PyMOL Python script that loads the backbone (N, CA, C, O; Angstrom):
from pymol import cmd

cmd.read_pdbstr("""\
ATOM      1  N   MET A   1       0.983  -1.332   0.090  1.00  0.00           N
ATOM      2  CA  MET A   1       0.064   0.395   0.003  1.00  0.00           C
ATOM      3  C   MET A   1       0.883   1.217   0.003  1.00  0.00           C
ATOM      4  O   MET A   1       1.829   1.308   0.785  1.00  0.00           O
ATOM      5  N   LYS A   2       0.605   1.924  -0.894  1.00  0.00           N
ATOM      6  CA  LYS A   2       1.402   3.347  -0.913  1.00  0.00           C
ATOM      7  C   LYS A   2       1.047   4.445   0.104  1.00  0.00           C
ATOM      8  O   LYS A   2       0.052   4.243   0.800  1.00  0.00           O
ATOM      9  N   PRO A   3       1.707   5.525   0.265  1.00  0.00           N
ATOM     10  CA  PRO A   3       1.453   6.244   1.624  1.00  0.00           C
ATOM     11  C   PRO A   3       0.509   7.162   0.912  1.00  0.00           C
ATOM     12  O   PRO A   3       0.789   7.518  -0.233  1.00  0.00           O
ATOM     13  N   ARG A   4      -0.415   7.508   1.405  1.00  0.00           N
ATOM     14  CA  ARG A   4      -1.362   8.618   1.272  1.00  0.00           C
ATOM     15  C   ARG A   4      -0.405  10.090   1.548  1.00  0.00           C
ATOM     16  O   ARG A   4       0.565  10.362   2.256  1.00  0.00           O
ATOM     17  N   CYS A   5      -1.457  11.007   0.355  1.00  0.00           N
ATOM     18  CA  CYS A   5      -1.166  12.236   0.435  1.00  0.00           C
ATOM     19  C   CYS A   5      -2.309  12.856   0.734  1.00  0.00           C
ATOM     20  O   CYS A   5      -3.371  12.488   0.232  1.00  0.00           O
ATOM     21  N   LEU A   6      -2.207  14.131   1.807  1.00  0.00           N
ATOM     22  CA  LEU A   6      -3.115  14.576   2.159  1.00  0.00           C
ATOM     23  C   LEU A   6      -4.331  15.196   0.920  1.00  0.00           C
ATOM     24  O   LEU A   6      -5.553  15.045   0.907  1.00  0.00           O
ATOM     25  N   SER A   7      -3.518  15.852   0.044  1.00  0.00           N
ATOM     26  CA  SER A   7      -4.365  16.556  -1.036  1.00  0.00           C
ATOM     27  C   SER A   7      -4.825  15.609  -1.649  1.00  0.00           C
ATOM     28  O   SER A   7      -5.849  15.979  -2.223  1.00  0.00           O
ATOM     29  N   THR A   8      -4.491  14.029  -1.928  1.00  0.00           N
ATOM     30  CA  THR A   8      -5.153  13.004  -2.710  1.00  0.00           C
ATOM     31  C   THR A   8      -6.736  12.860  -1.611  1.00  0.00           C
ATOM     32  O   THR A   8      -7.890  12.918  -2.037  1.00  0.00           O
ATOM     33  N   GLU A   9      -6.375  12.696  -0.376  1.00  0.00           N
ATOM     34  CA  GLU A   9      -7.689  12.677   0.362  1.00  0.00           C
ATOM     35  C   GLU A   9      -9.000  13.724   0.258  1.00  0.00           C
ATOM     36  O   GLU A   9     -10.210  13.507   0.193  1.00  0.00           O
ATOM     37  N   LEU A  10      -8.258  14.877   0.272  1.00  0.00           N
ATOM     38  CA  LEU A  10      -8.821  16.214   0.105  1.00  0.00           C
ATOM     39  C   LEU A  10      -9.881  16.143  -1.185  1.00  0.00           C
ATOM     40  O   LEU A  10     -11.097  16.323  -1.261  1.00  0.00           O
ATOM     41  N   GLU A  11      -8.691  15.741  -2.319  1.00  0.00           N
ATOM     42  CA  GLU A  11      -9.613  15.682  -3.337  1.00  0.00           C
ATOM     43  C   GLU A  11     -10.921  14.420  -3.750  1.00  0.00           C
ATOM     44  O   GLU A  11     -11.776  14.392  -4.635  1.00  0.00           O
ATOM     45  N   ALA A  12     -10.631  13.649  -2.845  1.00  0.00           N
ATOM     46  CA  ALA A  12     -11.407  12.442  -2.954  1.00  0.00           C
ATOM     47  C   ALA A  12     -12.837  12.956  -2.164  1.00  0.00           C
ATOM     48  O   ALA A  12     -13.999  12.756  -2.519  1.00  0.00           O
ATOM     49  N   ILE A  13     -12.365  13.643  -1.044  1.00  0.00           N
ATOM     50  CA  ILE A  13     -13.549  14.326  -0.204  1.00  0.00           C
ATOM     51  C   ILE A  13     -14.423  15.369  -1.090  1.00  0.00           C
ATOM     52  O   ILE A  13     -15.643  15.516  -1.024  1.00  0.00           O
ATOM     53  N   ASP A  14     -13.671  15.940  -1.789  1.00  0.00           N
ATOM     54  CA  ASP A  14     -14.468  16.843  -2.906  1.00  0.00           C
ATOM     55  C   ASP A  14     -15.124  16.348  -3.964  1.00  0.00           C
ATOM     56  O   ASP A  14     -16.061  16.958  -4.480  1.00  0.00           O
ATOM     57  N   SER A  15     -14.835  15.575  -4.249  1.00  0.00           N
ATOM     58  CA  SER A  15     -15.358  14.719  -5.373  1.00  0.00           C
ATOM     59  C   SER A  15     -16.762  14.096  -5.105  1.00  0.00           C
ATOM     60  O   SER A  15     -17.542  13.628  -5.934  1.00  0.00           O
ATOM     61  N   LEU A  16     -16.909  14.205  -3.671  1.00  0.00           N
ATOM     62  CA  LEU A  16     -18.043  13.538  -2.993  1.00  0.00           C
ATOM     63  C   LEU A  16     -19.775  14.796  -3.361  1.00  0.00           C
ATOM     64  O   LEU A  16     -19.741  16.021  -3.477  1.00  0.00           O
ATOM     65  N   ASN A  17     -20.749  14.093  -3.430  1.00  0.00           N
ATOM     66  CA  ASN A  17     -21.812  15.160  -3.608  1.00  0.00           C
ATOM     67  C   ASN A  17     -22.166  15.710  -2.244  1.00  0.00           C
ATOM     68  O   ASN A  17     -21.937  15.161  -1.166  1.00  0.00           O
ATOM     69  N   ASP A  18     -22.729  16.817  -2.440  1.00  0.00           N
ATOM     70  CA  ASP A  18     -22.674  18.073  -1.478  1.00  0.00           C
ATOM     71  C   ASP A  18     -23.434  16.999   0.026  1.00  0.00           C
ATOM     72  O   ASP A  18     -23.051  17.003   1.196  1.00  0.00           O
ATOM     73  N   GLU A  19     -24.508  16.236  -0.563  1.00  0.00           N
ATOM     74  CA  GLU A  19     -24.826  15.366   0.774  1.00  0.00           C
ATOM     75  C   GLU A  19     -23.786  14.454   1.521  1.00  0.00           C
ATOM     76  O   GLU A  19     -23.772  14.166   2.718  1.00  0.00           O
ATOM     77  N   GLU A  20     -23.060  14.134   0.688  1.00  0.00           N
ATOM     78  CA  GLU A  20     -22.207  12.901   1.249  1.00  0.00           C
ATOM     79  C   GLU A  20     -21.043  13.932   1.618  1.00  0.00           C
ATOM     80  O   GLU A  20     -20.218  13.276   2.255  1.00  0.00           O
ATOM     81  N   ARG A  21     -20.707  14.955   1.527  1.00  0.00           N
ATOM     82  CA  ARG A  21     -19.896  15.642   1.985  1.00  0.00           C
ATOM     83  C   ARG A  21     -20.097  16.275   3.338  1.00  0.00           C
ATOM     84  O   ARG A  21     -19.193  16.424   4.159  1.00  0.00           O
ATOM     85  N   GLU A  22     -21.329  16.629   3.503  1.00  0.00           N
ATOM     86  CA  GLU A  22     -21.771  16.989   4.560  1.00  0.00           C
ATOM     87  C   GLU A  22     -21.972  16.051   5.657  1.00  0.00           C
ATOM     88  O   GLU A  22     -21.889  16.395   6.836  1.00  0.00           O
ATOM     89  N   VAL A  23     -22.231  14.886   5.279  1.00  0.00           N
ATOM     90  CA  VAL A  23     -22.278  13.975   6.326  1.00  0.00           C
ATOM     91  C   VAL A  23     -20.872  13.611   7.064  1.00  0.00           C
ATOM     92  O   VAL A  23     -20.835  13.408   8.277  1.00  0.00           O
ATOM     93  N   ILE A  24     -19.829  13.552   6.310  1.00  0.00           N
ATOM     94  CA  ILE A  24     -18.408  13.674   6.564  1.00  0.00           C
ATOM     95  C   ILE A  24     -17.540  14.862   7.294  1.00  0.00           C
ATOM     96  O   ILE A  24     -16.533  14.700   7.983  1.00  0.00           O
ATOM     97  N   GLU A  25     -18.182  16.086   6.967  1.00  0.00           N
ATOM     98  CA  GLU A  25     -17.752  17.133   7.498  1.00  0.00           C
ATOM     99  C   GLU A  25     -18.685  16.914   8.857  1.00  0.00           C
ATOM    100  O   GLU A  25     -17.993  16.113   9.485  1.00  0.00           O
ATOM    101  N   ARG A  26     -19.366  17.064   9.324  1.00  0.00           N
ATOM    102  CA  ARG A  26     -20.276  16.941  10.320  1.00  0.00           C
ATOM    103  C   ARG A  26     -19.525  15.964  11.504  1.00  0.00           C
ATOM    104  O   ARG A  26     -19.118  16.368  12.593  1.00  0.00           O
ATOM    105  N   LEU A  27     -19.454  14.501  10.961  1.00  0.00           N
ATOM    106  CA  LEU A  27     -19.249  13.545  11.956  1.00  0.00           C
ATOM    107  C   LEU A  27     -17.628  13.727  12.093  1.00  0.00           C
ATOM    108  O   LEU A  27     -17.094  13.621  13.197  1.00  0.00           O
ATOM    109  N   TYR A  28     -16.862  14.011  10.887  1.00  0.00           N
ATOM    110  CA  TYR A  28     -15.108  13.988  11.170  1.00  0.00           C
ATOM    111  C   TYR A  28     -14.421  15.389  11.571  1.00  0.00           C
ATOM    112  O   TYR A  28     -13.710  15.640  12.544  1.00  0.00           O
ATOM    113  N   TYR A  29     -14.907  16.329  10.390  1.00  0.00           N
ATOM    114  CA  TYR A  29     -14.588  17.716  10.764  1.00  0.00           C
ATOM    115  C   TYR A  29     -15.050  18.641  12.109  1.00  0.00           C
ATOM    116  O   TYR A  29     -14.292  19.271  12.847  1.00  0.00           O
ATOM    117  N   GLN A  30     -16.538  18.527  12.203  1.00  0.00           N
ATOM    118  CA  GLN A  30     -16.873  19.316  13.365  1.00  0.00           C
ATOM    119  C   GLN A  30     -17.393  18.212  14.469  1.00  0.00           C
ATOM    120  O   GLN A  30     -18.310  18.428  15.261  1.00  0.00           O
ATOM    121  N   ASP A  31     -16.578  16.886  14.369  1.00  0.00           N
ATOM    122  CA  ASP A  31     -16.940  15.963  15.507  1.00  0.00           C
ATOM    123  C   ASP A  31     -18.369  16.076  16.257  1.00  0.00           C
ATOM    124  O   ASP A  31     -18.584  16.289  17.450  1.00  0.00           O
ATOM    125  N   GLU A  32     -19.239  15.878  15.241  1.00  0.00           N
ATOM    126  CA  GLU A  32     -20.410  15.646  15.906  1.00  0.00           C
ATOM    127  C   GLU A  32     -21.101  14.381  16.127  1.00  0.00           C
ATOM    128  O   GLU A  32     -20.796  13.419  15.423  1.00  0.00           O
ATOM    129  N   SER A  33     -21.936  14.281  16.966  1.00  0.00           N
ATOM    130  CA  SER A  33     -22.147  12.832  17.069  1.00  0.00           C
ATOM    131  C   SER A  33     -23.414  12.072  16.295  1.00  0.00           C
ATOM    132  O   SER A  33     -24.515  12.617  16.217  1.00  0.00           O
ATOM    133  N   THR A  34     -23.214  11.099  15.879  1.00  0.00           N
ATOM    134  CA  THR A  34     -23.882  10.483  15.239  1.00  0.00           C
ATOM    135  C   THR A  34     -25.722  11.096  15.417  1.00  0.00           C
ATOM    136  O   THR A  34     -26.474  11.235  14.452  1.00  0.00           O
ATOM    137  N   ARG A  35     -25.996  11.294  16.457  1.00  0.00           N
ATOM    138  CA  ARG A  35     -27.178  11.754  16.936  1.00  0.00           C
ATOM    139  C   ARG A  35     -27.708  12.805  17.063  1.00  0.00           C
ATOM    140  O   ARG A  35     -28.892  13.068  17.274  1.00  0.00           O
ATOM    141  N   ILE A  36     -26.483  13.715  16.886  1.00  0.00           N
ATOM    142  CA  ILE A  36     -26.842  15.307  16.543  1.00  0.00           C
ATOM    143  C   ILE A  36     -26.751  15.828  15.314  1.00  0.00           C
ATOM    144  O   ILE A  36     -27.393  16.813  14.949  1.00  0.00           O
ATOM    145  N   ALA A  37     -25.669  14.971  14.370  1.00  0.00           N
ATOM    146  CA  ALA A  37     -25.665  14.928  12.992  1.00  0.00           C
ATOM    147  C   ALA A  37     -27.324  14.619  12.182  1.00  0.00           C
ATOM    148  O   ALA A  37     -27.986  15.322  11.419  1.00  0.00           O
ATOM    149  N   ALA A  38     -27.541  13.400  12.706  1.00  0.00           N
ATOM    150  CA  ALA A  38     -28.834  12.779  12.101  1.00  0.00           C
ATOM    151  C   ALA A  38     -30.025  13.677  12.350  1.00  0.00           C
ATOM    152  O   ALA A  38     -30.948  13.801  11.545  1.00  0.00           O
ATOM    153  N   LYS A  39     -29.937  14.366  13.645  1.00  0.00           N
ATOM    154  CA  LYS A  39     -31.189  15.228  13.690  1.00  0.00           C
ATOM    155  C   LYS A  39     -31.168  16.586  12.766  1.00  0.00           C
ATOM    156  O   LYS A  39     -32.110  17.192  12.255  1.00  0.00           O
ATOM    157  N   ALA A  40     -29.610  16.874  12.734  1.00  0.00           N
ATOM    158  CA  ALA A  40     -29.567  18.270  11.757  1.00  0.00           C
ATOM    159  C   ALA A  40     -29.703  18.027  10.189  1.00  0.00           C
ATOM    160  O   ALA A  40     -29.698  18.866   9.288  1.00  0.00           O
ATOM    161  N   LEU A  41     -29.834  16.567  10.115  1.00  0.00           N
ATOM    162  CA  LEU A  41     -29.718  16.127   8.460  1.00  0.00           C
ATOM    163  C   LEU A  41     -31.266  15.590   8.453  1.00  0.00           C
ATOM    164  O   LEU A  41     -31.906  15.267   7.452  1.00  0.00           O
ATOM    165  N   ASN A  42     -31.608  15.576   9.500  1.00  0.00           N
ATOM    166  CA  ASN A  42     -33.442  15.077   9.317  1.00  0.00           C
ATOM    167  C   ASN A  42     -33.211  13.764   9.148  1.00  0.00           C
ATOM    168  O   ASN A  42     -34.049  13.340   8.351  1.00  0.00           O
ATOM    169  N   LEU A  43     -32.354  12.757   9.571  1.00  0.00           N
ATOM    170  CA  LEU A  43     -32.111  11.372   9.141  1.00  0.00           C
ATOM    171  C   LEU A  43     -32.254  10.532  10.461  1.00  0.00           C
ATOM    172  O   LEU A  43     -31.760  10.997  11.488  1.00  0.00           O
ATOM    173  N   HIS A  44     -32.688   9.722  10.481  1.00  0.00           N
ATOM    174  CA  HIS A  44     -32.704   8.566  11.643  1.00  0.00           C
ATOM    175  C   HIS A  44     -31.312   8.445  11.819  1.00  0.00           C
ATOM    176  O   HIS A  44     -30.484   8.718  10.950  1.00  0.00           O
ATOM    177  N   LYS A  45     -30.986   7.906  13.298  1.00  0.00           N
ATOM    178  CA  LYS A  45     -28.971   8.029  13.520  1.00  0.00           C
ATOM    179  C   LYS A  45     -29.067   6.504  12.594  1.00  0.00           C
ATOM    180  O   LYS A  45     -27.970   6.236  12.105  1.00  0.00           O
ATOM    181  N   THR A  46     -29.933   5.686  12.336  1.00  0.00           N
ATOM    182  CA  THR A  46     -29.427   4.208  11.618  1.00  0.00           C
ATOM    183  C   THR A  46     -29.301   4.670  10.432  1.00  0.00           C
ATOM    184  O   THR A  46     -28.181   4.571   9.932  1.00  0.00           O
ATOM    185  N   SER A  47     -30.198   5.192   9.775  1.00  0.00           N
ATOM    186  CA  SER A  47     -30.026   5.729   8.396  1.00  0.00           C
ATOM    187  C   SER A  47     -28.629   6.530   8.141  1.00  0.00           C
ATOM    188  O   SER A  47     -27.930   6.477   7.129  1.00  0.00           O
ATOM    189  N   LEU A  48     -28.451   7.147   9.108  1.00  0.00           N
ATOM    190  CA  LEU A  48     -27.053   8.346   8.689  1.00  0.00           C
ATOM    191  C   LEU A  48     -25.806   7.253   8.928  1.00  0.00           C
ATOM    192  O   LEU A  48     -24.873   7.253   8.124  1.00  0.00           O
ATOM    193  N   ILE A  49     -25.818   6.239  10.158  1.00  0.00           N
ATOM    194  CA  ILE A  49     -24.710   5.500  10.278  1.00  0.00           C
ATOM    195  C   ILE A  49     -24.648   4.578   8.773  1.00  0.00           C
ATOM    196  O   ILE A  49     -23.569   4.417   8.202  1.00  0.00           O
ATOM    197  N   ARG A  50     -25.634   4.141   8.354  1.00  0.00           N
ATOM    198  CA  ARG A  50     -25.267   3.172   6.802  1.00  0.00           C
ATOM    199  C   ARG A  50     -24.761   4.046   6.010  1.00  0.00           C
ATOM    200  O   ARG A  50     -23.711   3.783   5.424  1.00  0.00           O
ATOM    201  N   LYS A  51     -25.426   5.302   5.826  1.00  0.00           N
ATOM    202  CA  LYS A  51     -24.772   6.070   4.899  1.00  0.00           C
ATOM    203  C   LYS A  51     -23.442   6.951   4.914  1.00  0.00           C
ATOM    204  O   LYS A  51     -23.065   7.727   4.035  1.00  0.00           O
ATOM    205  N   ARG A  52     -22.761   6.614   6.244  1.00  0.00           N
ATOM    206  CA  ARG A  52     -21.689   6.929   6.569  1.00  0.00           C
ATOM    207  C   ARG A  52     -20.845   5.749   6.237  1.00  0.00           C
ATOM    208  O   ARG A  52     -19.780   5.873   5.631  1.00  0.00           O
ATOM    209  N   ASP A  53     -21.216   4.855   6.547  1.00  0.00           N
ATOM    210  CA  ASP A  53     -20.466   3.721   5.819  1.00  0.00           C
ATOM    211  C   ASP A  53     -20.357   3.476   4.550  1.00  0.00           C
ATOM    212  O   ASP A  53     -19.272   3.083   4.120  1.00  0.00           O
ATOM    213  N   ARG A  54     -21.455   3.657   3.690  1.00  0.00           N
ATOM    214  CA  ARG A  54     -21.617   3.685   2.297  1.00  0.00           C
ATOM    215  C   ARG A  54     -20.223   4.465   1.433  1.00  0.00           C
ATOM    216  O   ARG A  54     -19.482   4.022   0.555  1.00  0.00           O
ATOM    217  N   ILE A  55     -20.277   5.874   2.168  1.00  0.00           N
ATOM    218  CA  ILE A  55     -19.075   6.797   1.759  1.00  0.00           C
ATOM    219  C   ILE A  55     -17.937   6.579   2.305  1.00  0.00           C
ATOM    220  O   ILE A  55     -16.969   7.224   1.904  1.00  0.00           O
ATOM    221  N   LEU A  56     -17.770   5.502   3.476  1.00  0.00           N
ATOM    222  CA  LEU A  56     -16.255   5.742   3.729  1.00  0.00           C
ATOM    223  C   LEU A  56     -15.999   4.762   2.682  1.00  0.00           C
ATOM    224  O   LEU A  56     -14.923   4.970   2.122  1.00  0.00           O
ATOM    225  N   ALA A  57     -16.835   3.471   2.114  1.00  0.00           N
ATOM    226  CA  ALA A  57     -16.437   2.624   1.640  1.00  0.00           C
ATOM    227  C   ALA A  57     -16.102   3.341  -0.146  1.00  0.00           C
ATOM    228  O   ALA A  57     -15.275   2.827  -0.901  1.00  0.00           O
ATOM    229  N   LYS A  58     -16.738   4.273  -0.423  1.00  0.00           N
ATOM    230  CA  LYS A  58     -16.512   4.774  -1.681  1.00  0.00           C
ATOM    231  C   LYS A  58     -15.419   5.710  -1.595  1.00  0.00           C
ATOM    232  O   LYS A  58     -14.807   5.922  -2.642  1.00  0.00           O
ATOM    233  N   LEU A  59     -14.941   6.502  -0.216  1.00  0.00           N
ATOM    234  CA  LEU A  59     -13.590   7.130  -0.026  1.00  0.00           C
ATOM    235  C   LEU A  59     -12.738   5.846  -0.295  1.00  0.00           C
ATOM    236  O   LEU A  59     -12.189   5.866  -1.396  1.00  0.00           O
ATOM    237  N   LYS A  60     -12.486   4.638   0.531  1.00  0.00           N
ATOM    238  CA  LYS A  60     -11.687   4.050   0.406  1.00  0.00           C
ATOM    239  C   LYS A  60     -11.402   3.396  -1.138  1.00  0.00           C
ATOM    240  O   LYS A  60     -10.248   3.150  -1.488  1.00  0.00           O
ATOM    241  N   LYS A  61     -12.357   3.185  -1.869  1.00  0.00           N
ATOM    242  CA  LYS A  61     -12.201   2.762  -3.142  1.00  0.00           C
ATOM    243  C   LYS A  61     -11.374   3.784  -4.102  1.00  0.00           C
ATOM    244  O   LYS A  61     -10.690   3.422  -5.059  1.00  0.00           O
ATOM    245  N   MET A  62     -11.535   4.925  -3.736  1.00  0.00           N
ATOM    246  CA  MET A  62     -11.104   6.161  -4.748  1.00  0.00           C
ATOM    247  C   MET A  62      -9.760   6.190  -4.297  1.00  0.00           C
ATOM    248  O   MET A  62      -8.839   6.202  -5.114  1.00  0.00           O
ATOM    249  N   LEU A  63      -9.541   6.205  -2.963  1.00  0.00           N
ATOM    250  CA  LEU A  63      -7.985   6.427  -2.635  1.00  0.00           C
ATOM    251  C   LEU A  63      -7.356   5.019  -2.828  1.00  0.00           C
ATOM    252  O   LEU A  63      -6.148   5.084  -2.602  1.00  0.00           O
ATOM    253  N   GLU A  64      -7.765   3.761  -3.171  1.00  0.00           N
ATOM    254  CA  GLU A  64      -7.193   3.055  -3.501  1.00  0.00           C
ATOM    255  C   GLU A  64      -7.023   2.828  -5.355  1.00  0.00           C
ATOM    256  O   GLU A  64      -6.394   1.994  -6.008  1.00  0.00           O
ATOM    257  N   GLY A  65      -7.753   3.794  -5.694  1.00  0.00           N
ATOM    258  CA  GLY A  65      -7.579   3.801  -7.421  1.00  0.00           C
ATOM    259  C   GLY A  65      -8.759   3.048  -8.070  1.00  0.00           C
ATOM    260  O   GLY A  65      -8.959   3.012  -9.284  1.00  0.00           O
ATOM    261  N   ASN A  66      -9.454   2.500  -7.210  1.00  0.00           N
ATOM    262  CA  ASN A  66     -10.583   1.720  -7.927  1.00  0.00           C
ATOM    263  C   ASN A  66     -11.918   2.335  -8.609  1.00  0.00           C
ATOM    264  O   ASN A  66     -12.792   1.714  -9.214  1.00  0.00           O
ATOM    265  N   ILE A  67     -11.829   3.885  -8.318  1.00  0.00           N
ATOM    266  CA  ILE A  67     -13.192   4.629  -9.118  1.00  0.00           C
ATOM    267  C   ILE A  67     -12.071   5.584  -9.709  1.00  0.00           C
ATOM    268  O   ILE A  67     -12.378   6.493 -10.480  1.00  0.00           O
TER     269      ILE A  67
END
""", "prot")
cmd.dss("prot")
cmd.show_as("cartoon", "prot")
cmd.util.cbc("prot")
cmd.orient("prot")
């Protein structure tokens, strides 16, 4: 596995759609809990967790060069 470059990670996040990017920003940059982020996004907590998992899988594929 090659070392990751910060700009590559930021580019991957920038390539997400607005809704996906907002989920990542709230959970990881603003350090909101899933309960608070779900309420702000008008989602059930379980739905937010599933969405987060799909987004993280998508980012992983991008960073591994599969997308």
